C-alpha positions as CSV (number, residue, x, y, z in Angstrom):
1,M,198.1,34.5,90.3
2,I,198.1,37.7,87.9
3,T,196.2,40.3,88.7
4,R,195.0,43.4,86.2
5,R,197.5,45.6,87.7
6,S,200.7,43.2,87.5
7,F,199.7,42.1,83.9
8,L,199.5,45.8,82.8
9,A,202.7,46.8,84.3
10,T,204.5,43.7,82.9
11,S,202.9,44.1,79.6
12,L,203.1,47.9,79.2
13,G,207.0,47.5,80.4
14,A,207.3,45.0,77.6
15,L,206.2,47.3,75.0
16,S,208.4,50.0,76.4
17,V,211.3,47.9,74.9
18,P,211.5,48.7,71.3
19,A,212.1,45.4,69.7
20,L,209.5,43.9,71.6
21,S,206.9,46.4,70.7
22,A,208.1,46.6,66.8
23,C,207.7,42.8,66.5
24,S,204.9,41.3,69.1
25,G,202.0,42.2,71.2
26,S,201.1,40.3,74.5
27,S,201.4,36.9,73.2
28,S,204.1,35.0,74.8
29,T,206.1,31.5,73.9
30,A,205.7,28.4,76.3
31,P,208.5,26.7,77.3
32,D,207.8,24.0,74.3
33,G,207.5,26.6,71.9
34,A,203.8,27.0,71.7
35,R,202.3,30.4,71.2
36,L,200.3,31.9,73.6
37,L,197.5,34.2,73.1
38,T,195.9,36.4,75.4
39,A,191.9,37.1,75.6
40,T,189.7,39.0,77.8
41,D,186.3,39.6,78.8
42,V,184.4,41.5,81.4
43,H,181.8,38.1,81.6
44,V,181.8,35.4,83.6
45,A,183.8,32.3,82.9
46,D,180.3,30.3,81.5
47,Y,179.0,33.5,79.6
48,P,178.5,32.4,76.1
49,T,180.9,34.7,74.7
50,V,183.6,33.5,77.2
51,T,183.1,29.8,76.0
52,A,182.8,30.3,72.4
53,V,186.3,31.9,72.4
54,K,187.5,29.1,75.2
55,W,186.1,26.8,72.2
56,I,188.5,29.2,69.6
57,G,191.4,28.1,71.7
58,Q,190.6,24.6,71.9
59,Q,190.5,24.1,68.2
60,L,193.2,25.9,67.4
61,E,195.5,23.8,69.8
62,E,194.1,21.0,68.1
63,K,194.4,21.9,64.9
64,T,198.0,23.0,65.1
65,G,199.0,20.4,67.2
66,G,199.4,22.5,70.3
67,R,201.5,25.4,68.5
68,L,198.9,27.9,69.0
69,R,197.3,28.1,72.2
70,L,195.0,30.3,74.2
71,R,194.9,32.0,78.0
72,Q,191.7,33.6,78.7
73,Y,190.8,36.4,81.5
74,H,187.1,36.7,82.2
75,S,185.0,38.4,84.7
76,G,186.6,41.5,83.6
77,Q,190.1,40.4,85.4
78,L,192.2,42.9,83.1
79,G,189.6,45.7,83.4
80,R,187.0,47.6,81.9
81,E,186.0,47.0,78.2
82,S,186.9,50.6,77.0
83,E,190.4,49.6,78.6
84,A,190.6,46.4,76.6
85,I,190.1,48.1,73.3
86,D,193.1,50.1,73.8
87,M,195.0,47.4,75.0
88,A,194.3,45.8,72.1
89,R,195.0,48.4,69.8
90,F,198.4,48.7,71.4
91,G,199.2,45.0,71.4
92,V,198.9,44.8,75.1
93,I,196.6,41.9,74.6
94,D,195.6,39.8,71.9
95,I,192.1,39.3,71.5
96,T,188.9,40.8,73.3
97,R,185.2,40.8,73.1
98,V,183.3,44.5,73.2
99,Y,179.6,45.4,73.4
100,S,179.3,47.0,70.2
101,G,177.7,49.8,72.0
102,A,181.3,50.8,73.4
103,L,182.8,51.1,69.9
104,N,180.5,53.4,68.4
105,N,182.4,56.7,68.6
106,A,185.5,55.4,67.0
107,F,183.9,53.1,64.4
108,P,180.8,54.6,63.2
109,L,179.3,51.7,61.1
110,T,179.1,49.9,64.5
111,Q,176.1,52.6,65.0
112,A,174.0,51.0,62.7
113,L,174.0,47.6,65.1
114,C,173.1,49.5,68.0
115,L,170.3,52.2,66.2
116,P,166.9,51.8,68.3
117,Y,164.7,49.0,66.6
118,V,166.5,48.5,63.3
119,F,166.2,44.8,64.4
120,E,162.6,43.4,64.6
121,S,163.8,40.0,66.6
122,V,167.0,38.1,67.5
123,A,166.5,35.7,64.1
124,H,165.9,39.2,62.0
125,M,169.5,40.2,63.3
126,R,171.1,36.6,63.0
127,R,170.2,36.8,59.2
128,A,171.1,40.2,58.6
129,L,174.7,39.7,60.0
130,D,175.2,36.2,58.1
131,G,174.1,37.9,55.1
132,G,177.2,40.3,54.7
133,V,176.5,42.7,57.5
134,A,178.8,41.2,59.8
135,D,181.4,41.4,57.2
136,T,181.1,45.1,56.2
137,V,181.2,46.0,59.8
138,L,184.4,44.1,60.6
139,R,186.1,45.3,57.8
140,G,185.5,49.0,59.6
141,F,187.9,47.8,62.1
142,E,191.0,47.8,59.8
143,T,191.6,51.5,60.5
144,R,192.4,51.6,63.8
145,D,194.8,48.7,64.5
146,L,192.3,46.1,65.1
147,V,190.9,43.3,63.1
148,G,187.4,41.9,63.4
149,L,187.1,38.5,64.2
150,A,183.3,37.8,64.5
151,I,180.1,39.4,65.5
152,Y,178.5,37.4,68.6
153,D,174.7,38.6,68.9
154,S,173.7,39.0,72.7
155,G,169.9,39.4,72.7
156,A,167.3,42.0,73.3
157,R,168.3,44.9,75.2
158,C,165.4,45.9,78.0
159,F,164.7,48.3,80.8
160,Y,165.0,47.3,84.6
161,N,164.9,49.1,87.7
162,T,164.0,49.4,91.8
163,K,161.0,51.5,91.1
164,H,158.2,50.2,89.0
165,P,157.1,48.7,86.0
166,I,157.7,50.5,82.7
167,V,155.0,50.3,80.1
168,Q,154.8,53.9,78.4
169,P,157.9,56.0,77.9
170,T,156.5,58.3,80.0
171,D,157.3,55.6,83.2
172,L,160.8,56.5,82.5
173,H,160.7,59.7,83.3
174,G,163.0,61.0,86.2
175,L,164.5,57.9,86.2
176,K,168.3,57.3,86.6
177,L,169.7,54.4,84.2
178,R,172.7,52.8,83.7
179,V,173.7,53.1,80.1
180,A,177.3,52.2,78.4
181,N,179.4,55.2,77.3
182,S,177.6,55.3,74.1
183,D,176.4,58.5,72.3
184,I,173.3,56.9,70.8
185,F,172.2,54.7,74.3
186,I,172.9,58.1,76.2
187,Q,170.6,60.0,73.5
188,L,168.0,57.8,73.7
189,M,167.4,57.5,77.3
190,R,167.6,61.2,77.3
191,L,165.0,61.5,74.5
192,L,162.9,58.8,76.2
193,G,163.0,60.9,79.5
194,A,165.4,58.9,81.5
195,N,168.5,60.2,83.2
196,P,171.5,58.6,81.5
197,T,174.6,57.7,83.7
198,P,177.3,56.4,81.9
199,M,178.6,53.5,83.9
200,S,180.7,50.2,83.7
201,L,178.9,47.2,83.7
202,G,181.1,46.2,87.1
203,D,179.7,49.3,89.1
204,T,176.2,48.7,88.0
205,F,175.2,46.3,90.9
206,S,176.6,48.9,93.6
207,G,175.2,51.9,91.9
208,M,171.7,50.5,92.4
209,E,172.1,49.5,95.8
210,T,173.6,53.1,96.7
211,H,170.8,54.3,95.2
212,M,173.2,56.3,93.0
213,I,171.3,54.9,89.9
214,D,167.4,53.5,89.5
215,G,168.2,50.9,87.0
216,A,170.1,49.9,83.6
217,E,169.3,48.3,80.6
218,N,170.8,45.4,79.2
219,N,169.8,41.6,77.9
220,M,168.7,39.1,80.1
221,R,171.6,37.0,80.1
222,S,173.8,39.8,81.6
223,F,170.7,41.0,84.1
224,H,171.3,37.2,85.6
225,S,175.0,36.7,85.4
226,S,175.8,40.1,86.9
227,R,173.2,39.5,89.6
228,H,171.6,42.6,88.9
229,F,168.0,41.2,89.7
230,E,168.8,40.8,93.4
231,A,168.6,44.7,92.9
232,A,166.3,45.5,90.8
233,R,163.1,43.7,90.9
234,Y,161.1,44.8,87.9
235,W,161.5,44.1,84.0
236,S,160.2,45.8,80.9
237,Q,160.2,44.3,78.1
238,S,161.0,47.2,75.7
239,E,163.8,45.4,73.2
240,H,165.0,48.6,72.2
241,S,168.2,47.7,70.9
242,Y,169.9,44.1,69.9
243,A,173.1,45.6,69.9
244,P,175.8,42.8,69.2
245,D,179.1,42.0,70.8
246,V,182.3,41.9,68.7
247,L,185.5,39.8,68.9
248,L,188.5,41.9,68.0
249,M,192.1,40.9,67.5
250,S,195.3,43.3,68.0
251,R,196.5,44.0,64.2
252,R,199.9,43.6,65.9
253,S,199.5,40.4,67.5
254,F,197.7,39.2,64.0
255,E,200.2,40.1,61.9
256,T,203.1,38.1,63.6
257,L,201.5,34.9,62.8
258,N,202.0,33.1,59.8
259,P,199.6,33.6,57.0
260,E,198.1,29.8,57.3
261,D,197.6,30.6,61.0
262,R,195.8,33.7,60.5
263,Q,193.3,32.0,58.2
264,L,193.0,29.2,60.8
265,L,192.0,32.0,63.3
266,L,189.6,33.7,61.0
267,Q,187.9,30.8,60.0
268,T,187.7,28.9,63.4
269,A,186.4,32.7,64.7
270,R,183.9,32.7,62.4
271,E,182.6,28.9,63.2
272,S,182.3,30.0,66.8
273,V,179.6,32.4,66.0
274,G,177.3,29.3,66.0
275,V,178.7,27.8,69.1
276,M,177.8,30.9,70.7
277,R,174.7,31.2,69.5
278,Q,173.9,27.4,70.8
279,Q,175.0,28.2,74.3
280,W,173.2,31.9,74.1
281,D,169.7,30.2,73.2
282,A,169.9,27.6,75.7
283,S,171.8,29.7,78.7
284,E,168.9,33.0,77.8
285,S,165.9,30.6,78.5
286,T,167.9,29.0,82.1
287,A,168.3,32.9,83.2
288,R,165.0,34.0,82.3
289,Q,163.3,31.1,84.5
290,A,166.0,31.7,87.4
291,V,165.1,35.2,87.4
292,A,161.3,34.3,87.5
293,D,161.8,31.9,90.5
294,F,163.7,35.0,92.2
295,G,160.4,37.0,92.0
296,I,161.2,39.4,89.4
297,Q,158.1,41.4,87.8
298,F,157.9,41.2,84.3
299,N,155.7,42.9,81.8
300,E,155.2,44.2,78.2
301,V,155.5,47.4,77.0
302,D,153.6,49.5,74.9
303,M,155.8,48.9,71.9
304,P,154.2,51.4,69.1
305,A,154.9,54.2,71.8
306,F,158.2,53.2,72.3
307,R,159.0,52.9,68.5
308,K,157.6,56.5,67.9
309,A,159.2,58.1,70.9
310,A,162.4,57.0,69.8
311,D,162.1,57.4,65.7
312,P,163.6,61.2,65.9
313,L,167.1,59.7,66.9
314,L,166.8,56.8,64.3
315,Q,165.9,59.5,61.7
316,Q,168.7,61.7,62.9
317,Y,171.3,59.1,62.4
318,L,170.2,58.0,59.1
319,Q,170.7,61.5,57.8
320,R,174.5,59.9,57.6
321,P,174.7,57.8,54.1
322,E,177.3,55.4,55.3
323,L,174.7,54.4,58.1
324,A,171.5,54.8,56.3
325,A,172.7,52.4,53.6
326,L,173.8,49.6,56.1
327,T,170.1,50.1,57.6
328,R,168.6,49.7,54.6
329,R,170.4,46.6,54.0
330,I,169.7,45.4,57.8
331,R,165.8,46.2,56.9
332,D,166.0,44.0,54.3
333,F,166.6,40.9,56.0
334,A,163.5,41.8,58.2
């Protein structure tokens, strides 16, 4: 069995050899000469982003007669998202799926996708992404040794906690909430009166069980697949962000492919968005029913109050011309 430690040791060791680091990433060659690409995700095997990337691998293998293949490591086998970003940049892995909030600091255009109440709904987000916003954001990764392959949406992010229902922003006061290591989400939690605690998704369950934190914010599918519902019994439908996921590839690995294979990979990745969305819609409904059956208490929030409380943060970021322009494009699809 390949562990994260052994994989990193082997891959980083290979990268220290000049001949290998100059021409290849983590991809390898199978005994039959096939090119093997490595893909990672922190989510579980049946999560829609994982199954969408699996579909990419199946398509690549079928359309190249087995010459291109993809090997997946899901469930965080190769580390956290922040580690995956760096491993992809340096060619240690080939492909990774990353939450856009984890990209905000290094790739400023992703901030427009994460700002509070920029998107009105999943349908609005999909229209905007398909209308050219995704292409603009994906091009922004070219400056940091990465290739943007696709943007996968991930539903509405809402609050859940172990204490009580959240209806007004004041109900968040004093709560310690897990957030991704993103300035936007840290600032938003502080603005709403909560105490933000940057933490990996994998540490969140134990954080709630040991009372290190009181809750978190995430989408319904992750709330279910991470089993956070077993620790946090209150779900509040704040829909404060629709921050999507991004599928990235190491530029080193991408450039070792021949032009035809590059085009095939890009095209297949774009087509996988539809596959992911179909699976997302079905699995999100299933997840909501499962946590409801478990006894989770759902409540609506005072949406105008939350929008008003979050607006200063939105206006702060809109002072940046490039974010203001991209946000206007997004709003045009509302």
